[in-house]
Backbone as XML, in Angstrom:
<?xml version="1.0"?>
<chain id="A" units="angstrom">
  <residue number="1" name="MET">
    <atom name="N" x="97.016" y="179.192" z="160.087"/>
    <atom name="CA" x="98.032" y="180.018" z="159.453"/>
    <atom name="C" x="99.005" y="180.476" z="160.539"/>
  </residue>
  <residue number="2" name="ASN">
    <atom name="N" x="100.303" y="180.273" z="160.295"/>
    <atom name="CA" x="101.290" y="180.676" z="161.293"/>
    <atom name="C" x="101.651" y="182.159" z="161.132"/>
  </residue>
  <residue number="3" name="GLU">
    <atom name="N" x="102.476" y="182.658" z="162.024"/>
    <atom name="CA" x="102.814" y="184.085" z="162.042"/>
    <atom name="C" x="103.521" y="184.536" z="160.761"/>
  </residue>
  <residue number="4" name="ARG">
    <atom name="N" x="104.412" y="183.688" z="160.233"/>
    <atom name="CA" x="105.104" y="184.058" z="158.998"/>
    <atom name="C" x="104.119" y="184.235" z="157.848"/>
  </residue>
  <residue number="5" name="GLU">
    <atom name="N" x="103.164" y="183.300" z="157.751"/>
    <atom name="CA" x="102.168" y="183.386" z="156.688"/>
    <atom name="C" x="101.264" y="184.595" z="156.865"/>
  </residue>
  <residue number="6" name="LYS">
    <atom name="N" x="100.897" y="184.912" z="158.103"/>
    <atom name="CA" x="100.071" y="186.095" z="158.376"/>
    <atom name="C" x="100.809" y="187.362" z="157.955"/>
  </residue>
  <residue number="7" name="SER">
    <atom name="N" x="102.093" y="187.448" z="158.306"/>
    <atom name="CA" x="102.886" y="188.621" z="157.948"/>
    <atom name="C" x="103.037" y="188.742" z="156.439"/>
  </residue>
  <residue number="8" name="ALA">
    <atom name="N" x="103.306" y="187.624" z="155.774"/>
    <atom name="CA" x="103.464" y="187.638" z="154.320"/>
    <atom name="C" x="102.157" y="188.060" z="153.647"/>
  </residue>
  <residue number="9" name="LEU">
    <atom name="N" x="101.035" y="187.552" z="154.144"/>
    <atom name="CA" x="99.738" y="187.901" z="153.584"/>
    <atom name="C" x="99.474" y="189.398" z="153.755"/>
  </residue>
  <residue number="10" name="LYS">
    <atom name="N" x="99.809" y="189.914" z="154.916"/>
    <atom name="CA" x="99.603" y="191.335" z="155.215"/>
    <atom name="C" x="100.412" y="192.220" z="154.271"/>
  </residue>
  <residue number="11" name="HIS">
    <atom name="N" x="101.622" y="191.776" z="153.906"/>
    <atom name="CA" x="102.502" y="192.570" z="153.064"/>
    <atom name="C" x="102.453" y="192.170" z="151.585"/>
  </residue>
  <residue number="12" name="GLY">
    <atom name="N" x="101.558" y="191.250" z="151.234"/>
    <atom name="CA" x="101.413" y="190.843" z="149.836"/>
    <atom name="C" x="102.566" y="190.006" z="149.327"/>
  </residue>
  <residue number="13" name="LEU">
    <atom name="N" x="103.233" y="189.288" z="150.201"/>
    <atom name="CA" x="104.366" y="188.452" z="149.810"/>
    <atom name="C" x="103.920" y="187.005" z="149.648"/>
  </residue>
  <residue number="14" name="ILE">
    <atom name="N" x="104.867" y="186.117" z="149.522"/>
    <atom name="CA" x="104.571" y="184.686" z="149.396"/>
    <atom name="C" x="103.691" y="184.254" z="150.569"/>
  </residue>
  <residue number="15" name="LYS">
    <atom name="N" x="102.689" y="183.479" z="150.272"/>
    <atom name="CA" x="101.722" y="183.123" z="151.296"/>
    <atom name="C" x="101.862" y="181.696" z="151.803"/>
  </residue>
  <residue number="16" name="LEU">
    <atom name="N" x="102.895" y="180.994" z="151.384"/>
    <atom name="CA" x="103.055" y="179.612" z="151.798"/>
    <atom name="C" x="104.479" y="179.366" z="152.249"/>
  </residue>
  <residue number="17" name="PHE">
    <atom name="N" x="104.633" y="178.896" z="153.429"/>
    <atom name="CA" x="105.935" y="178.516" z="153.950"/>
    <atom name="C" x="105.856" y="177.059" z="154.382"/>
  </residue>
  <residue number="18" name="LEU">
    <atom name="N" x="106.747" y="176.251" z="153.862"/>
    <atom name="CA" x="106.751" y="174.842" z="154.229"/>
    <atom name="C" x="107.492" y="174.654" z="155.543"/>
  </residue>
  <residue number="19" name="MET">
    <atom name="N" x="106.946" y="173.773" z="156.354"/>
    <atom name="CA" x="107.620" y="173.383" z="157.591"/>
    <atom name="C" x="108.751" y="172.428" z="157.214"/>
  </residue>
  <residue number="20" name="PRO">
    <atom name="N" x="109.755" y="172.271" z="158.063"/>
    <atom name="CA" x="110.887" y="171.397" z="157.729"/>
    <atom name="C" x="110.468" y="169.981" z="157.342"/>
  </residue>
  <residue number="21" name="ASN">
    <atom name="N" x="109.495" y="169.406" z="158.039"/>
    <atom name="CA" x="109.071" y="168.044" z="157.691"/>
    <atom name="C" x="108.360" y="167.998" z="156.341"/>
  </residue>
  <residue number="22" name="GLU">
    <atom name="N" x="107.623" y="169.063" z="155.994"/>
    <atom name="CA" x="106.974" y="169.129" z="154.689"/>
    <atom name="C" x="108.003" y="169.297" z="153.577"/>
  </residue>
  <residue number="23" name="LEU">
    <atom name="N" x="108.996" y="170.119" z="153.823"/>
    <atom name="CA" x="110.069" y="170.315" z="152.857"/>
    <atom name="C" x="110.835" y="169.014" z="152.633"/>
  </residue>
  <residue number="24" name="ALA">
    <atom name="N" x="111.101" y="168.288" z="153.712"/>
    <atom name="CA" x="111.789" y="167.000" z="153.597"/>
    <atom name="C" x="110.969" y="166.025" z="152.757"/>
  </residue>
  <residue number="25" name="LEU">
    <atom name="N" x="109.664" y="166.048" z="152.918"/>
    <atom name="CA" x="108.795" y="165.175" z="152.137"/>
    <atom name="C" x="108.860" y="165.529" z="150.655"/>
  </residue>
  <residue number="26" name="VAL">
    <atom name="N" x="108.817" y="166.814" z="150.333"/>
    <atom name="CA" x="108.890" y="167.254" z="148.936"/>
    <atom name="C" x="110.219" y="166.834" z="148.326"/>
  </residue>
  <residue number="27" name="VAL">
    <atom name="N" x="111.311" y="167.055" z="149.045"/>
    <atom name="CA" x="112.637" y="166.684" z="148.539"/>
    <atom name="C" x="112.725" y="165.172" z="148.336"/>
  </residue>
  <residue number="28" name="SER">
    <atom name="N" x="112.202" y="164.408" z="149.268"/>
    <atom name="CA" x="112.216" y="162.947" z="149.139"/>
    <atom name="C" x="111.423" y="162.485" z="147.920"/>
  </residue>
  <residue number="29" name="CYS">
    <atom name="N" x="110.276" y="163.091" z="147.700"/>
    <atom name="CA" x="109.453" y="162.727" z="146.538"/>
    <atom name="C" x="110.163" y="163.069" z="145.234"/>
  </residue>
  <residue number="30" name="LEU">
    <atom name="N" x="110.799" y="164.230" z="145.186"/>
    <atom name="CA" x="111.524" y="164.608" z="143.973"/>
    <atom name="C" x="112.698" y="163.671" z="143.719"/>
  </residue>
  <residue number="31" name="ASP">
    <atom name="N" x="113.365" y="163.257" z="144.778"/>
    <atom name="CA" x="114.475" y="162.315" z="144.638"/>
    <atom name="C" x="113.959" y="160.971" z="144.136"/>
  </residue>
  <residue number="32" name="TRP">
    <atom name="N" x="112.815" y="160.542" z="144.658"/>
    <atom name="CA" x="112.218" y="159.277" z="144.227"/>
    <atom name="C" x="111.875" y="159.336" z="142.740"/>
  </residue>
  <residue number="33" name="VAL">
    <atom name="N" x="111.298" y="160.439" z="142.295"/>
    <atom name="CA" x="110.949" y="160.582" z="140.871"/>
    <atom name="C" x="112.208" y="160.550" z="140.019"/>
  </residue>
  <residue number="34" name="LYS">
    <atom name="N" x="113.272" y="161.203" z="140.468"/>
    <atom name="CA" x="114.540" y="161.217" z="139.732"/>
    <atom name="C" x="115.084" y="159.794" z="139.576"/>
  </residue>
  <residue number="35" name="VAL">
    <atom name="N" x="115.032" y="159.022" z="140.632"/>
    <atom name="CA" x="115.517" y="157.638" z="140.587"/>
    <atom name="C" x="114.659" y="156.807" z="139.638"/>
  </residue>
  <residue number="36" name="GLU">
    <atom name="N" x="113.339" y="156.986" z="139.700"/>
    <atom name="CA" x="112.446" y="156.235" z="138.814"/>
    <atom name="C" x="112.712" y="156.573" z="137.348"/>
  </residue>
  <residue number="37" name="LEU">
    <atom name="N" x="112.953" y="157.839" z="137.045"/>
    <atom name="CA" x="113.261" y="158.226" z="135.666"/>
    <atom name="C" x="114.595" y="157.643" z="135.207"/>
  </residue>
  <residue number="38" name="LYS">
    <atom name="N" x="115.560" y="157.584" z="136.104"/>
    <atom name="CA" x="116.864" y="156.985" z="135.772"/>
    <atom name="C" x="116.694" y="155.501" z="135.467"/>
  </residue>
  <residue number="39" name="ILE">
    <atom name="N" x="115.900" y="154.811" z="136.276"/>
    <atom name="CA" x="115.644" y="153.384" z="136.036"/>
    <atom name="C" x="114.939" y="153.189" z="134.699"/>
  </residue>
  <residue number="40" name="ALA">
    <atom name="N" x="113.948" y="154.031" z="134.406"/>
    <atom name="CA" x="113.230" y="153.926" z="133.135"/>
    <atom name="C" x="114.180" y="154.151" z="131.963"/>
  </residue>
  <residue number="41" name="ASP">
    <atom name="N" x="115.063" y="155.132" z="132.083"/>
    <atom name="CA" x="116.034" y="155.401" z="131.024"/>
    <atom name="C" x="116.961" y="154.212" z="130.819"/>
  </residue>
  <residue number="42" name="ASP">
    <atom name="N" x="117.427" y="153.611" z="131.907"/>
    <atom name="CA" x="118.312" y="152.444" z="131.803"/>
    <atom name="C" x="117.604" y="151.265" z="131.139"/>
  </residue>
  <residue number="43" name="GLU">
    <atom name="N" x="116.351" y="151.043" z="131.502"/>
    <atom name="CA" x="115.590" y="149.942" z="130.909"/>
    <atom name="C" x="115.343" y="150.182" z="129.418"/>
  </residue>
  <residue number="44" name="LEU">
    <atom name="N" x="115.040" y="151.413" z="129.051"/>
    <atom name="CA" x="114.838" y="151.726" z="127.636"/>
    <atom name="C" x="116.140" y="151.594" z="126.842"/>
  </residue>
  <residue number="45" name="ARG">
    <atom name="N" x="117.241" y="151.932" z="127.467"/>
    <atom name="CA" x="118.541" y="151.798" z="126.798"/>
    <atom name="C" x="118.817" y="150.327" z="126.474"/>
  </residue>
  <residue number="46" name="LYS">
    <atom name="N" x="118.382" y="149.436" z="127.341"/>
    <atom name="CA" x="118.580" y="148.002" z="127.098"/>
    <atom name="C" x="117.816" y="147.536" z="125.858"/>
  </residue>
  <residue number="47" name="LEU">
    <atom name="N" x="116.663" y="148.131" z="125.586"/>
    <atom name="CA" x="115.873" y="147.732" z="124.430"/>
    <atom name="C" x="116.555" y="148.134" z="123.127"/>
  </residue>
  <residue number="48" name="ASP">
    <atom name="N" x="117.099" y="149.343" z="123.104"/>
    <atom name="CA" x="117.888" y="149.848" z="121.972"/>
    <atom name="C" x="117.234" y="149.603" z="120.616"/>
  </residue>
  <residue number="49" name="THR">
    <atom name="N" x="115.999" y="150.051" z="120.472"/>
    <atom name="CA" x="115.309" y="149.985" z="119.184"/>
    <atom name="C" x="114.972" y="151.411" z="118.747"/>
  </residue>
  <residue number="50" name="PRO">
    <atom name="N" x="114.719" y="151.617" z="117.451"/>
    <atom name="CA" x="114.438" y="152.983" z="116.966"/>
    <atom name="C" x="113.226" y="153.648" z="117.629"/>
  </residue>
  <residue number="51" name="ILE">
    <atom name="N" x="112.243" y="152.866" z="117.990"/>
    <atom name="CA" x="111.048" y="153.448" z="118.604"/>
    <atom name="C" x="111.330" y="153.972" z="120.016"/>
  </residue>
  <residue number="52" name="VAL">
    <atom name="N" x="112.374" y="153.480" z="120.642"/>
    <atom name="CA" x="112.711" y="153.858" z="122.019"/>
    <atom name="C" x="113.327" y="155.246" z="122.101"/>
  </residue>
  <residue number="53" name="GLU">
    <atom name="N" x="114.056" y="155.667" z="121.094"/>
    <atom name="CA" x="114.789" y="156.943" z="121.156"/>
    <atom name="C" x="113.893" y="158.152" z="121.446"/>
  </residue>
  <residue number="54" name="PRO">
    <atom name="N" x="112.730" y="158.302" z="120.793"/>
    <atom name="CA" x="111.882" y="159.449" z="121.139"/>
    <atom name="C" x="111.410" y="159.436" z="122.595"/>
  </residue>
  <residue number="55" name="ILE">
    <atom name="N" x="111.173" y="158.252" z="123.102"/>
    <atom name="CA" x="110.749" y="158.113" z="124.503"/>
    <atom name="C" x="111.889" y="158.519" z="125.432"/>
  </residue>
  <residue number="56" name="ARG">
    <atom name="N" x="113.087" y="157.997" z="125.159"/>
    <atom name="CA" x="114.252" y="158.332" z="125.988"/>
    <atom name="C" x="114.556" y="159.816" z="125.966"/>
  </residue>
  <residue number="57" name="SER">
    <atom name="N" x="114.398" y="160.447" z="124.813"/>
    <atom name="CA" x="114.715" y="161.878" z="124.715"/>
    <atom name="C" x="113.765" y="162.711" z="125.571"/>
  </residue>
  <residue number="58" name="GLN">
    <atom name="N" x="112.553" y="162.219" z="125.811"/>
    <atom name="CA" x="111.612" y="162.941" z="126.665"/>
    <atom name="C" x="111.901" y="162.722" z="128.143"/>
  </residue>
  <residue number="59" name="ILE">
    <atom name="N" x="112.531" y="161.625" z="128.468"/>
    <atom name="CA" x="112.893" y="161.357" z="129.866"/>
    <atom name="C" x="114.087" y="162.182" z="130.224"/>
  </residue>
</chain>
């Protein structure tokens, strides 16, 4: 536990602080998921059948 986390724990504040490399990893993963959802939406749009619309609306 680093000093920021110790101080936060002592004062009852947020107990988790991400390091810059961890934050970069989270942002990269979220960006990857966004791209995958966009690709899935594009592929479903190509099918253009009635059964696809409920799936697309959830994406």
